C-alpha positions as CSV (number, residue, x, y, z in Angstrom):
1,X,51.2,-8.2,-118.3
2,X,54.0,-6.7,-116.1
3,X,52.7,-5.3,-112.8
4,X,52.6,-1.5,-112.7
5,X,52.2,-0.9,-116.6
6,X,49.1,0.5,-117.9
7,X,46.8,-2.3,-118.7
8,X,44.6,-2.1,-122.0
9,X,41.1,-3.5,-120.7
10,X,38.1,-4.5,-122.8
11,X,34.8,-4.3,-120.5
12,X,32.3,-6.7,-121.6
13,X,28.9,-5.9,-120.2
14,X,27.2,-2.7,-119.3
15,X,25.3,-3.5,-116.0
16,X,25.8,-2.4,-112.4
17,X,29.0,-4.3,-111.9
18,X,30.4,-3.2,-115.3
19,X,29.3,0.6,-114.3
20,X,31.3,0.6,-111.3
21,X,34.3,-1.3,-112.9
22,X,34.3,1.5,-115.3
23,X,34.5,4.2,-112.6
24,X,37.4,2.7,-110.9
25,X,39.6,1.0,-113.4
26,X,40.7,4.4,-114.9
27,X,42.1,5.1,-111.4
28,X,44.0,1.8,-111.3
29,X,46.4,2.5,-114.3
30,X,43.9,0.7,-116.6
31,X,43.1,2.0,-120.0
32,X,39.5,0.8,-121.0
33,X,40.0,0.4,-124.9
34,X,36.5,-0.8,-125.7
35,X,33.1,-1.6,-124.1
36,X,30.7,-4.3,-125.5
37,X,27.0,-4.8,-125.2
38,X,24.5,-6.4,-127.3
39,X,22.4,-3.2,-126.8
40,X,23.8,-0.5,-128.6
41,X,22.2,2.4,-126.3
42,X,23.8,0.8,-123.2
43,X,27.1,0.4,-124.9
44,X,27.3,3.9,-126.2
45,X,26.2,5.1,-122.7
46,X,29.0,3.3,-120.8
47,X,31.6,4.0,-123.8
48,X,30.7,7.7,-123.4
49,X,31.3,7.5,-119.7
50,X,34.9,6.2,-120.2
51,X,35.6,7.9,-123.3
52,X,36.1,5.0,-125.4
53,X,34.8,2.9,-128.3
54,X,32.0,0.6,-128.0
55,X,30.9,-2.6,-130.1
56,X,27.8,-4.7,-130.2
57,X,29.1,-7.5,-132.3
58,X,31.8,-9.5,-130.1
59,X,33.4,-10.8,-133.1
60,X,34.6,-7.2,-133.7
61,X,36.6,-7.2,-130.2
62,X,39.9,-5.6,-130.0
63,X,42.5,-8.4,-130.1
64,X,45.2,-6.6,-128.6
65,X,43.8,-5.8,-125.1
66,X,45.8,-7.2,-121.8
67,X,42.5,-8.3,-120.1
68,X,38.9,-9.0,-121.2
69,X,36.6,-8.2,-118.2
70,X,33.3,-10.1,-118.4
71,X,30.8,-8.3,-116.3
72,X,27.8,-10.1,-117.4
73,X,24.8,-12.2,-116.2
74,X,25.3,-15.9,-115.4
75,X,23.0,-16.5,-118.4
76,X,24.8,-14.3,-120.8
77,X,28.3,-15.2,-119.7
78,X,28.7,-18.7,-121.6
79,X,26.9,-17.4,-124.7
80,X,29.4,-14.5,-125.0
81,X,32.4,-16.6,-124.0
82,X,31.5,-18.9,-126.9
83,X,31.4,-16.3,-129.3
84,X,34.5,-14.5,-128.4
85,X,37.5,-14.7,-130.6
86,X,40.6,-16.2,-129.2
87,X,43.2,-13.8,-128.0
88,X,46.4,-13.9,-126.1
89,X,45.0,-11.6,-123.3
90,X,43.4,-12.5,-119.7
91,X,39.8,-13.6,-119.9
92,X,38.2,-12.9,-116.5
93,X,34.5,-13.1,-115.3
94,X,33.2,-11.6,-112.2
95,X,30.5,-14.1,-111.3
96,X,30.1,-15.7,-107.9
97,X,28.7,-18.9,-109.3
98,X,30.0,-19.7,-112.6
99,X,33.1,-21.8,-112.7
100,X,36.2,-20.4,-114.7
101,X,36.0,-23.4,-117.1
102,X,33.5,-21.3,-118.9
103,X,36.4,-20.1,-120.9
104,X,38.3,-23.5,-121.1
105,X,37.3,-24.4,-124.7
106,X,38.0,-21.0,-126.1
107,X,40.8,-19.1,-124.4
108,X,44.4,-20.2,-123.1
109,X,44.6,-17.6,-120.2
110,X,41.5,-17.0,-117.9
111,X,40.2,-16.8,-114.5
112,X,37.8,-15.1,-112.1
113,X,37.8,-11.7,-110.3
114,X,34.9,-11.8,-108.1
115,X,34.2,-8.6,-106.0
116,X,32.0,-9.3,-102.9
117,X,29.7,-6.5,-103.1
118,X,26.1,-5.6,-104.0
119,X,26.3,-3.1,-107.0
120,X,23.7,-0.4,-107.7
121,X,24.2,2.4,-110.2
122,X,22.9,5.2,-107.8
123,X,25.0,4.1,-104.8
124,X,28.9,4.8,-104.5
125,X,31.3,2.0,-103.9
126,X,34.4,2.3,-101.4
127,X,36.6,-0.3,-103.3
128,X,39.2,-0.2,-100.7
129,X,36.5,-2.2,-98.5
130,X,35.4,-4.5,-101.0
131,X,37.0,-7.9,-101.0
132,X,37.8,-9.6,-104.4
133,X,38.3,-13.3,-104.8
134,X,40.4,-14.5,-107.4
135,X,41.3,-17.7,-109.5
136,X,43.3,-18.6,-112.4
137,X,43.7,-21.5,-114.8
138,X,47.6,-21.4,-114.3
139,X,50.1,-19.8,-111.9
140,X,50.7,-17.2,-114.5
141,X,46.9,-16.3,-114.8
142,X,46.6,-16.4,-111.1
143,X,49.3,-14.0,-110.6
144,X,48.1,-11.8,-113.2
145,X,44.3,-11.6,-111.8
146,X,45.7,-11.1,-108.3
147,X,47.8,-8.2,-109.5
148,X,45.0,-6.5,-111.2
149,X,42.7,-7.0,-108.1
150,X,45.4,-5.6,-105.9
151,X,45.3,-2.4,-108.0
152,X,41.5,-2.0,-107.0
153,X,41.5,-3.3,-103.5
154,X,44.1,-4.3,-100.8
155,X,41.6,-7.3,-100.0
156,X,42.4,-9.9,-102.5
157,X,42.0,-13.6,-101.7
158,X,42.2,-16.9,-103.7
159,X,39.0,-18.8,-103.8
160,X,38.4,-21.8,-106.0
161,X,34.8,-22.4,-107.6
162,X,33.4,-24.3,-104.8
163,X,34.4,-22.0,-102.2
164,X,33.5,-18.9,-104.3
165,X,29.8,-20.5,-104.5
166,X,29.6,-20.9,-100.9
167,X,30.6,-17.1,-100.5
168,X,27.9,-16.3,-102.9
169,X,25.4,-18.1,-101.2
170,X,26.5,-16.4,-98.0
171,X,26.3,-13.0,-99.6
172,X,22.6,-13.7,-100.8
173,X,21.8,-14.8,-97.3
174,X,23.4,-11.7,-95.5
175,X,22.8,-9.1,-98.1
176,X,19.8,-9.9,-100.5
177,X,17.5,-11.7,-97.8
178,X,18.2,-9.1,-95.2
179,X,17.0,-6.5,-97.7
180,X,14.1,-8.4,-98.2
181,X,13.4,-8.1,-94.6
182,X,14.2,-4.5,-94.6
183,X,11.5,-4.2,-97.2
184,X,8.9,-5.8,-95.2
185,X,9.6,-3.7,-92.3
186,X,9.6,-0.6,-94.6
187,X,6.0,-1.5,-96.0
188,X,4.7,-2.1,-92.2
189,X,6.0,1.2,-91.3
190,X,4.6,3.0,-94.2
191,X,1.2,1.7,-93.1
192,X,1.7,3.6,-90.1
193,X,3.3,6.5,-91.5
194,X,6.8,5.9,-90.0
195,X,9.7,6.6,-91.7
196,X,12.0,3.7,-92.2
197,X,15.2,5.9,-92.2
198,X,14.7,6.2,-88.3
199,X,15.9,2.4,-88.3
200,X,19.2,3.2,-89.9
201,X,21.0,3.7,-86.6
202,X,19.5,0.4,-85.2
203,X,20.8,-1.3,-88.4
204,X,24.3,0.3,-88.2
205,X,24.4,-0.7,-84.7
206,X,23.8,-4.4,-85.5
207,X,26.3,-4.5,-88.1
208,X,28.9,-2.7,-86.1
209,X,28.5,-5.4,-83.3
210,X,29.8,-8.0,-85.8
211,X,33.3,-6.5,-85.6
212,X,33.8,-8.0,-82.1
213,X,30.8,-10.7,-81.9
214,X,29.9,-13.6,-83.8
215,X,26.4,-13.5,-85.3
216,X,25.5,-16.1,-82.6
217,X,26.7,-14.1,-79.8
218,X,25.0,-10.8,-81.3
219,X,21.5,-12.3,-81.6
220,X,18.8,-10.5,-79.5
221,X,15.1,-10.5,-79.4
222,X,12.1,-12.2,-78.1
223,X,12.8,-15.6,-79.7
224,X,16.2,-15.7,-77.9
225,X,14.6,-14.7,-74.7
226,X,11.6,-17.1,-75.0
227,X,9.1,-14.4,-74.8
228,X,6.0,-16.1,-76.6
229,X,3.7,-13.5,-75.5
230,X,5.4,-11.0,-77.7
231,X,6.1,-13.6,-80.5
232,X,2.3,-14.5,-80.5
233,X,1.2,-10.7,-80.7
234,X,3.6,-10.1,-83.5
235,X,2.1,-13.0,-85.4
236,X,-1.5,-11.8,-84.7
237,X,-0.3,-8.5,-86.2
238,X,0.7,-10.1,-89.4
239,X,-2.8,-11.8,-90.0
240,X,-3.3,-9.6,-92.9
241,X,0.1,-10.5,-94.5
242,X,0.3,-14.3,-94.2
243,X,3.4,-14.7,-96.3
244,X,5.2,-12.2,-94.0
245,X,3.8,-14.0,-91.0
246,X,5.1,-17.4,-92.1
247,X,8.5,-15.8,-92.6
248,X,8.5,-14.3,-89.2
249,X,7.4,-17.9,-87.7
250,X,10.2,-19.6,-89.7
251,X,12.9,-17.3,-88.5
252,X,11.5,-17.4,-85.0
253,X,12.0,-21.2,-85.0
254,X,15.5,-20.9,-86.5
255,X,16.6,-18.7,-83.7
256,X,14.8,-20.9,-81.0
257,X,16.6,-23.8,-82.5
258,X,20.1,-22.1,-82.6
259,X,19.9,-20.7,-79.1
260,X,17.6,-23.3,-77.3
């Protein structure tokens, strides 16, 4: 798999990650030659998007591809990997938590291409700003996955399984959990007829500060100030939402302990 050559890619999966990979790969000198999904409607839709063929039986996979890119759920990945015929190509998954050894009993050349991003089909992705973490079962496999990743983004870094798991955990904390808090705020504001979008400049400003400050340095609010009157008032306002009230109290205690 020489760097710079057009790579023949089989895309395995049709979810959000696969959808965005299918959009970027043709711009990276990669030819998607086949799409797989166990659900025919999904396979057909992504195949039409990429103007290629699709299969719903993994044993019918094209065995002449350079890269087999598995963009699957962590549950489905081991099952599909076990059913995949042995090929000479490079087998890569995109999971943050599954070890690359998921391929060990079935393929000779394998690794991981893990993009650190939250993917939604309705939201565009600027791949030039997306870090990709790579791993390979040999020096050759690692060089190949890094070469592929560098076609997609300049932000490429090696990470073994344990490091990648920690990165994934940090991603859940910073992205998924923060978004859950956004949702709570959205629901509270909706009760008062306030548009959540008015808070976007506040959120952008908070993220922007992290370019120059650590999260610890950037922390503000009543818990840092020790303003118990406001904290108690906020808790009282959440009496009708006891689960949200408990979340507020737990996070307040975390901030107090960290900045005490």
